[in-house]
N, C-alpha and C positions, 0 to 999 in steps of 0.2 A: 321740469319733466323728469319721469323716474327711469330707471335703468331697464330695459327692455330685454327678456331674456329669451333665447329661441325654445320653441316649443320642445324640442326633443330635450333639451338640456334640462328643459324644466319637468319634464315626465320623469329624467331619469333624478334629478333630485328629490323629486317626491316619491321616487319608488324607494330611494337609498332612505329616507326618512321611516317609509313604512317599516320596510325590512327589520332597521333596527330597534324599531319601537314594538314590535312583534316579537323579536328575539329577547327583548329585555323581560317582556310578558311571560314567554315560555319558559326563560331562565328562572325568574321567581315564583312562579306557580309550580314548576317542578320541583324544585329546591322545598318549597313547603311541603308539596305532597310526599316527597320523600322523608321527610324529618317526621310528618306527623302519622305516616304509614297508611295513609288512606290510598291502598292499592289492593285490588283483588287478584291475588297471585293465582297461577293455572293449578298448581297441586301443592300439596303440602311438602311434598320433598324439594321442590324448587323455594321453599319460603326460607330466608334469611334473618337473623336475629335483627332487635330492633338497634342495638348497640350498631352493629355493621352498617346498616342501612343510614343510620343518621351520620355516619362517618362519610358517606358520599357527598363530594362536592361539586355542585353543577358550575363548571369555570365560565361558560360561554356559550351561547346559541347563535348559530348561523342560518337565518331562514331564507329560503330562495325567492329570486322578484318573483314568481306567483302564488308566493306564502303557501306552497303544498309541502314542500320539505324543508326541515330541520337537520342541522347537525349539530349534535350536543356535545360539547366536551366536557369529561366530567374526570376527576379526580379524585379516589379513594385514601382518606387522611390515615397515618400509623395510630395503631393501638395508644394509648396513654400507658408509659411504663409506671410498673407498681413500685413501691419502695420494697417488697419483700422478693422482688426477682432482680433488685438491683445488683444484689452483691455477689451475683453467678460471674462476674468479669465477662470475658470475651468470650465464653461459650455461652452465656444468657445474651450478650448481645446478639449473636448468630443466630440465636434461637427467635429472639424477637423479629430481626429481621425476614428471617424464612416463614414466621406464622404472618409476619405483614404482607410477604408476598401472595401467600395462600389466598389472604383474606380478600386483596385487591383484584386475584384471578375469580373469588366468588363471586364478588360484587357485581364485575364487569359482566361475567356469563348471566346471571340473575337478570340485570338489565337489558342483555340481548333477547334473552327468551320470554320477557314479558313487556317487551316494547309495546304491542299492541295493547295490553291491559293497562297500562301505563298511560298511552294515549288516550284510551275511554273516559279513566277519571281526570285527565287533563284538560278532554273536551268540556265537562261538565264544568270545571271551574272556568274556562273560557268561553262559555256561551255567549257572553254580550259582544266577541266579537265574530266578524262575518267569515264564515267557513269554517271556524271551530279551532280546533287544535292541529297543528300539521304533521305528517309523518314522521317520527322519530329515529333517527339514526345517531347509534352513541359513538364516541370515540374517547379512548381513555388515554390519558398524558399522566406522566409522573411527577408532579409537583414535590413531593417530598424528595424526590432522588435531585432534583434541581437546587432545592433548599441546602441537602447536604453538601453538593458542590460548593455552593456559595460560601458556606459556613468553611470549609477547607480552604478556600481563597482566600478568606479573610483572615484565617489562622496562618497561613504561610506567610501574609503580606504585613502581618502585624508584628510587631517588632520584641514584643516580651511573650507573645504566645507561642514563637516559633526560634527552636537553635539550630542553627547549620549543623551538620556533623561534621567534627574534625576530621581531616585530613590526616594521611600518613605521617605530614610535618611537623602535627600536634599545635604549637602554639607559634608556629612560623606566620612571620608576617606574609603579605602579599608582596611586598617588593622584595622579600628572599627566595619566596617562591618563583618569581618572576624570573629573577636574577641567575636561581638555579637553572632555569629550564632554557636561558638564552646558553647558560655554559654549556648544556649537554649538546644543544643544537650545534655550538661550534665545533665542540669534539667530533660530531658526526659529518660536519663539513670538511674536516681536515681529513676523515678518513675517506671521503669522496674524492676529494683532490688527488690524495694517493692514488686510490684506485684508478684515477683515470690516466695517472701518469705510466702505471704498469700497463693499463690497456693500450697506451701509444707505444711502447717499447714492443709489446708483446706484437700488435701490429707490423713494426719495422721488420723484426724477426721473421713475420711468416712471408712478409714481401721478400725480404732477402731469400728466405729458401724457396720459393716460387722461381724467383729470377735463377738460382742456382740449378734447380730442376730443369728449368727452360733449356739453361746452356749446356747441360749435361745431352740431353735430348737432340740436342742441334749437334753437337759433337758426335753422337753418335750415327746419326743420319750422315754427316760428312764422310765419316769413315767406311760408312756403308757404301757411298757412292764411289770412293776411291778404289774400295777393295773388285766393285765390279768393274770399274775400269781396268785394272790389271788383268782381272780373270779374262776380260775381251782383249786385252793385249798379248796374253801368253796364249790364248788361243789360237790368235790371228798367226803368230811365230810358227807353234805347232805344225798349223796347217803349210807353211811355207816350207820348214824342215821337212814334212814328209813329201811333199810335192818334189822337193831337190833330190831326196834320197831316193823317189821312185825312177826320178829322170837318171842318176847316176848309176842306176843298177841297171837300167834297160840299155845305157850306152856300154858299161861293161859286158854285159853278156854280147851284145852286138860286137865289141871289138875281139873276143874271145871267139867267136862263130868266124870272124873275118880272117883271126890268125890261124884257126884248125883248117880253115880254107886252103 
């Protein structure tokens, strides 16, 4: 007995295969159409040269499950460098890259503006398929930039193609550099330890100063209390003396009155 596949899974697999097959047809027919130039453009102003149109590379075509939409990924190749412009040095290279960027924008804008005309031309080439050509949505990727990055990575990782910049040490070996870093780190550690001892002494002096200030404040408070007690005692004695003086004066006057009488 053969392996039975659920109906939903079978339909999904068939739909996926159909999408891939239609996507491959769209990619191949669209690439052939662009390279041969069988596209009826909207106006003469929207036209681009044959050389730029041939540089449009159709990378991938992703078709929706209903086969009505197609997401087409394209990339515009860089213009071939001529031998006459190769002697310009860095300025010529920058100019070439700027021209390539402008060409990529022009080609992508041309595809977006003429998407309907391209679909109409593509439908005539896909007449054998049910539904004809799907609606095209273009997406641009920079394959040339990715290639440049890969070349730089290979240049960096290769032994002979890249030299590391010399440090301040000149021909100093790696062991000497590590030893020098450790020595510098040790000096800094000693300074940190000294700073720690100084901080502890400063803390002790600050504590002593605070204790001395507190003792002085307590002494001043005690002296103030003693002065208050003395003032109260003096006031009491003065009151008693005044009372005695008043009594003695009264008695003297009475005595004198008695004698006179």
